[in-house]
Each structure stands twice: as structure tokens, then as C-alpha cells.
C-alpha positions as CSV (number, residue, x, y, z in Angstrom):
1,M,-35.9,-27.7,-88.0
2,S,-34.5,-24.3,-88.5
3,G,-31.3,-23.4,-90.2
4,K,-29.8,-22.3,-87.3
5,T,-30.2,-25.7,-85.1
6,R,-27.4,-28.4,-85.2
7,R,-28.9,-32.1,-85.5
8,S,-28.3,-34.3,-82.6
9,D,-25.8,-36.6,-84.3
10,A,-23.7,-33.6,-84.6
11,L,-23.2,-33.4,-81.0
12,D,-20.0,-35.0,-79.6
13,P,-20.0,-36.4,-76.3
14,I,-18.4,-33.5,-74.7
15,D,-21.3,-31.5,-76.4
16,R,-23.5,-33.7,-74.7
17,R,-21.8,-33.2,-71.7
18,I,-21.7,-29.5,-71.5
19,L,-25.7,-29.6,-72.2
20,S,-26.4,-32.0,-69.8
21,A,-24.8,-29.9,-67.0
22,L,-26.0,-26.6,-68.2
23,R,-29.5,-28.2,-68.3
24,A,-29.3,-29.4,-64.8
25,D,-27.8,-25.7,-63.7
26,G,-27.8,-22.9,-66.2
27,R,-25.8,-20.5,-63.8
28,L,-22.9,-22.5,-64.0
29,T,-19.5,-20.4,-64.3
30,T,-17.5,-21.5,-67.5
31,T,-14.9,-22.5,-64.9
32,A,-17.2,-24.6,-63.0
33,L,-18.7,-26.0,-66.1
34,A,-15.5,-26.8,-68.0
35,E,-14.2,-28.5,-64.5
36,K,-17.2,-30.4,-64.7
37,V,-17.0,-32.0,-68.4
38,G,-13.1,-32.2,-68.2
39,L,-12.1,-29.5,-70.1
40,S,-10.1,-26.0,-69.7
41,H,-11.6,-23.0,-69.6
42,S,-11.0,-21.7,-72.9
43,P,-12.1,-24.9,-75.1
44,C,-15.6,-25.1,-72.7
45,W,-16.1,-21.4,-73.1
46,T,-15.7,-21.8,-77.1
47,R,-18.0,-24.9,-76.9
48,V,-20.8,-23.1,-75.1
49,R,-20.7,-20.4,-77.6
50,R,-20.8,-22.7,-80.7
51,L,-23.8,-24.6,-79.0
52,E,-25.5,-21.3,-78.2
53,E,-24.8,-19.6,-81.9
54,S,-26.0,-23.0,-83.7
55,G,-29.0,-22.9,-81.7
56,A,-28.5,-26.2,-79.5
57,I,-28.5,-23.6,-76.2
58,E,-31.8,-21.5,-77.0
59,R,-31.9,-19.4,-73.8
60,Y,-31.0,-19.4,-70.4
61,V,-34.0,-19.4,-67.7
62,A,-35.1,-19.5,-64.1
63,V,-37.8,-22.0,-63.7
64,L,-40.2,-20.4,-60.9
65,D,-42.2,-22.8,-58.5
66,H,-45.7,-21.7,-59.6
67,A,-47.0,-22.9,-55.8
68,A,-44.7,-20.4,-54.4
69,L,-46.5,-17.6,-56.7
70,G,-49.9,-19.0,-55.4
71,L,-50.4,-20.9,-58.6
72,N,-51.2,-24.3,-57.1
73,N,-53.2,-26.1,-59.6
74,T,-52.6,-26.9,-63.0
75,V,-54.7,-27.4,-65.7
76,F,-55.0,-29.1,-69.2
77,V,-57.4,-27.3,-71.8
78,E,-58.1,-29.1,-75.1
79,I,-59.6,-26.9,-77.4
80,T,-61.5,-26.9,-80.9
81,L,-61.9,-24.3,-83.0
82,D,-64.8,-23.3,-85.6
83,K,-62.6,-22.8,-88.4
84,H,-58.7,-24.1,-89.3
85,D,-57.4,-21.7,-91.8
86,D,-54.4,-20.0,-91.3
87,K,-55.6,-16.4,-90.3
88,V,-58.0,-18.0,-87.3
89,L,-55.1,-20.3,-86.2
90,D,-52.4,-17.5,-86.2
91,T,-54.9,-14.8,-84.2
92,F,-55.9,-18.0,-81.9
93,G,-52.2,-18.7,-81.1
94,D,-51.4,-15.1,-81.1
95,A,-54.1,-14.5,-78.4
96,L,-52.9,-17.4,-76.3
97,A,-49.0,-16.7,-76.1
98,R,-50.5,-13.2,-74.6
99,I,-52.5,-14.5,-71.3
100,P,-50.5,-15.0,-68.3
101,E,-51.8,-18.2,-67.2
102,V,-51.1,-20.1,-70.2
103,V,-47.6,-21.4,-69.5
104,E,-47.5,-23.7,-72.5
105,A,-49.8,-24.3,-75.7
106,H,-49.7,-26.8,-78.6
107,L,-51.4,-27.3,-81.9
108,V,-52.1,-30.7,-82.0
109,T,-53.3,-33.3,-84.3
110,G,-56.3,-35.3,-83.3
111,E,-60.1,-34.7,-81.7
112,Y,-59.1,-31.5,-80.7
113,D,-56.8,-28.4,-82.4
114,Y,-55.0,-27.1,-79.2
115,L,-53.7,-28.5,-75.9
116,V,-53.1,-25.9,-73.3
117,K,-51.4,-25.8,-70.4
118,V,-52.7,-23.2,-67.5
119,V,-51.5,-22.6,-64.0
120,V,-54.1,-20.8,-61.5
121,S,-54.7,-20.4,-58.3
122,G,-57.9,-22.7,-57.6
123,T,-61.1,-23.4,-59.3
124,D,-62.4,-19.9,-58.6
125,H,-59.6,-18.8,-60.4
126,Y,-59.8,-21.1,-63.4
127,E,-63.5,-20.4,-63.8
128,R,-62.4,-16.2,-64.2
129,F,-60.0,-17.6,-66.8
130,L,-62.4,-19.2,-68.8
131,R,-65.0,-16.5,-68.8
132,E,-63.2,-13.3,-68.7
133,T,-60.0,-14.7,-71.0
134,L,-60.3,-17.8,-72.8
135,Y,-63.9,-17.4,-73.9
136,R,-63.5,-14.0,-75.1
137,I,-61.2,-15.4,-77.8
138,P,-63.3,-15.6,-80.8
139,G,-63.7,-19.0,-83.0
140,I,-63.7,-21.5,-79.8
141,R,-66.2,-24.5,-80.7
142,Q,-65.7,-26.6,-77.6
143,S,-63.2,-27.1,-74.7
144,R,-63.0,-29.7,-72.3
145,T,-60.6,-29.2,-69.0
146,T,-58.9,-31.9,-67.1
147,F,-57.1,-31.1,-63.8
148,G,-53.3,-32.1,-62.9
149,L,-53.8,-34.1,-59.4
150,R,-49.7,-34.3,-59.1
151,T,-46.7,-33.7,-60.9
152,L,-44.7,-36.9,-61.8
153,K,-42.3,-35.6,-64.0
154,R,-41.4,-32.1,-65.0
155,A,-38.6,-31.2,-67.4
156,I,-37.7,-28.0,-69.7
157,S,-35.9,-30.1,-72.3
158,V,-34.3,-33.7,-72.8
159,D,-30.9,-34.7,-71.1
160,P,-28.9,-35.5,-74.1
161,L,-26.6,-37.8,-72.0
162,Q,-29.8,-40.3,-72.0
163,L,-30.4,-40.2,-75.5
164,P,-29.5,-43.0,-77.4
């Protein structure tokens, strides 16, 4: 946990309502948000600023529909590296972060080292991605690919009102 992020038990019920409302619609005005959570404008604005400064609100984003961008396929790639020293891990992680098709990359425990979520337009695009981009990153021992068939749940973050 970074020094900036507050612990979840430090969030009171109003903070959780604010976070839940902004999770659903990050474009809410402070007035609309205040009305939704039962506060007046000024205390709501103060709480939102505090949540931003504490790191509970990391940033505001627009969630794009990949299919509308022509990226109809979600692919999960399990990657195992040859070596596991800090330099190799940092270099590989930096390379993944620069690839536009990579929407998530996680260093993981278990049988492989990374789980990478990639979006592509189809199998031809994925083959080009492998040959021309991913496999050009040094240090990959092996990879295994799984194509997603249908998204059952997609969330950017958890809903704090649903947590115990």
C-alpha cells in the first residue's frame, strides 16, 4: 500500500457512496453527486477532493468500447521468461507498457510469469502482434494464448458499497 492510499476501513459510509456513484458515472457534477449521496455541494466537494488527494480516487477515465474501435477479440497471454532478475523483469514490463494492444499486464505467481490481456481485431492481427511485437521482446521462453469468447463481467474497479 502506498503512503498516499487510505485504508478501506478509513472510508465512512458517505465516502463509499461517493466512490460508488463516481465509479458508475465519473462525469457527475458535484451538485448531482451531492444530491445522489445526500450532502450539500460544499461538503461533497470537500470529500471528493480529500478522496482524490488520498489516492482513493486514482483518476477519471472514459471507458472505450473495443468493438466500436474494431478490436473484437480479447486475448489472454501467459508468458514465461528465461530469467527472473530485476533488470529483465523491469525491461519486459516497460516493453509491455508501450504496446498499444496490451490493455492489462500482471506479474503473477504460478506456472508462468505474466498474464497479459490484449485486444485485437482478429486472428490475423493477433498473429502480427505475436510475430512483429511480442516475440521481439527479448527474454521470452514461452507463451500460451487463450481467446476470450464472451465477457461476463467487466469492471474498472470494485464497488465499495458491495464490499463487506
